[in-house]
N, C-alpha and C positions, 0 to 999 in steps of 0.2 A: 556778073553772072548770079543769077538767083541761087541761094544756098539751098540745099536739100531740107535743112530743119533750121528754123529761126525761132529763137526762145526770146520773149520780150517781157520784161517786168515780172519774171516768176518769183512768187513768194509762197512760203509754206510754213504753217505753225502746227506744232503738236502740243496741244494744251497752251500753257504760256510761253513755250520755247520757239523761237524763230528759228527754224532749221535753213531756211533759204530767204534772202532778202533781195527783192528787186534785181534779179539775175537776167541780163540780156547776153545772149551768147549765139553764134551761128555754127553750124557744122554742115560739112559736105560742100565746100566750095570747090566743086570738082572733086574727083576721086582723091580722099586725103586721109591721113592718119593724125587724129587730134589727141593729144595726151592730156588727160585730165587729173591733175595732181593737187593733193593736199594733205594736211595732216588728218587724224581721226577727228570727226565732228566738224570738218570744213563745209560740208553741204554736198559733197560729191555724190553720195548714195542717194540722197533726196532728189537731186537733180535727175540722176539716171533712172530712179523709180518712176519720176513724172514722165520722163521721154518715154520709158518702157510700157507706160499705161498701168503700173501697179498701184500708183497714187495719183491723186489729182491736185493740182495746184490751187491754192486758195486766191491767188491773184495773178494776172498776166495771162499770156497766150502763147499758143504754139503754131506755127505755120509749117507746111510741107509743101515745097517748090511754090512759095507764095500764097497758098491757100489755107485760111485758118481752119483748125482742127480741134476736135474735142476728144482727147484721150480718156475714154472711160474704163478701159480693160486692156490686158496685155493683147488680146485679139485685135483690138483697134490699132494697136502699133504695128503688130505683124502685119495687118491688112494694107498698113501705110508704107510697108518696106523696111521697118526697124525690127531688127532681131537682137535679143539681148543674151549673152552667154554669162552665166554667173559663175563664181569661183568654183561653187561645187554644182557642176551642170547638171540641169534637170533631165536626168536619164534614168531609166530602169535598169539596174546592174544585171539583173537575170535574163533580160531580153537581149536579142541579137542586135549587132551594129544596124543591119538593115531596118529592122522593126523600131529602133530608136531615132533613125533619121526621118522615118514616116510616122512616129507617134503623134496621133491625133489627125493624121491626114492620110491615113492607109488607103493603098489602092486595093479595089475590089473586082472580082469576076462576076458577070452577070448581074442579075436583077437583085436589088435589095429587098428584103422583107422587113417590115418594121424598122426600117432605117439601118439595118444589118446585113452585111454581104459576106461572101467568102473571100478571104484575103487572096490577092495576086502575089504570092510569095515570090514566084520566079522574076516577076517584073521588079518588084522591090529590090531583090538582091542584084539584078543586072544594074539597075539605076544607082544604088548605092555604091557599086564598084566603080561606076563612072564618076559619080560626085566625089568619092573619095580621091580618085587619080587627079581631079582637077586642082586639090590642094597638095598634089604630090605626096599622098598618104596611100602606101600599098599594105595592106594587112592580108592575114592569112585567108580569111573568109568573111563574106557579109553576114554569115550566120554565127560568127564568134560572139558568145556573150560580152556585152560592154565590161563585165566585172574582171575579165581577163586582161583587159588593156591596161597600159600605164596611164598616168595622170595627163601626159602630154597627147598621147593618143586618144584619149577622150575628148580633149579639147579640139583636136583635129576633126573627130567626128562631127561634133557640134558646129565647127566652122563649115565643114562640107554640107551639112544641113542646111545653112543659111546660104550658101552659095547655090545650092539645087533650087531652093524655093525663091531664087531671085531677089534675095533681100537687097535694099539699096544702102543700108546703114546697118553695121554691127556694132553693138555695144559690149565690149569685153571687161568684165569686173574682175580685177586682179587675176588674170588669166594664168600668170607665172607663179603664183603664190604656191610654195611647198613643192616645186618642180626642181628637178636636177639641173645642173648647167646645160647639159646636152638637151634635155626636153625643153627647157626655157628658150633655147636658141631656135628650137624646131617650132615652137608657137610663134615666136617672133618672125620667122620666115613665113609661117601660115598668114600672118596678118599683112606682111609686104606683098604677098602674092594676091591677096584681096583687092589691094590698091591697083595692081596691075590689071585686074579683071574689072576694075570700074566701081569697086564697092569701097565706101568710106568707112572708117572705123573711129570709134572713141574708145581709147585705150586708158582704162583706169588702173592706176598702180601707185604704191608707196614707194616703189624702187625706182628711182630716176634713172639709175644705170640701165634699165630694161626700157623705160619708155622713151628716154631721150633720143638714142641713136635712130630710131624708126620714125619718130613723128616728124610731121611737116609743121605743125604748131603745137603749143603747149598753152593749156588754160589752168591757171592757178586759182584755187579756192581757199578761203580761210574765213572761219566765223560765219558761214551761210552767204558769203559775198563773193563775187568774182574780183579777183586782185590783179590778175594780168592775163592778156591774151596776146602772145607773141610768136613770131615766126621762130622755128627751132634755131636758125642759123643766126638770129639776133640775140640769143641767150646763151647761157652756159649751165651745166650741172650745179656748179658753185653758186651762181647767181639765182637759180630756182630755190636752191636749198635755202639761201638768206629769206626769200620771200616766204617760204613755207614755215620756216622756224621762227 
């Protein structure tokens, strides 16, 4: 099966520092959850920034479904079906849930004048409720300001946004950091639901006890290089810890 994303020989330098060295890895061999783990400075963030279009590799190439692509901007990644949810999700706290789901993709009514149209708030509300229900998230109202939500609920809204816009792959950067045990379990449930809906995920976490139970594969990085790419059932938390340390 052709993987959704294939990275070949990716390297990245920041001045004289090599942050990523000749990394080749595949993601999305069918709907799957790939845990991406490693200590600080391992190269995880650099790899994700390249995949999300935030940074460009100095060497190497990326292919989407077998076709070579050039990720120049985050919009390029989104158009290719890759959505990234960072630890501190890019939301506007004072805006409603619905507005945050549609931020940058707002629905409008009638003709646009100078590129600006009247927002179709009712349609966005209706679609937002449906998108949230698909990840089993039931909130008070789609017009609730995001600032009133818990950290886990905000992650759920971001995941619902990716589901609605039919992302093929979701990158989650430390999504359970600073969450309670209950909220962490809810976010992990969200990710498992994505796999059931045909969406692959790259789950980045320093907490192996979070990433290990739900992953199909684990990719270990250290000093900018890929150290291992193993099936979850072929390794253990203890063995992964030894690789990282």
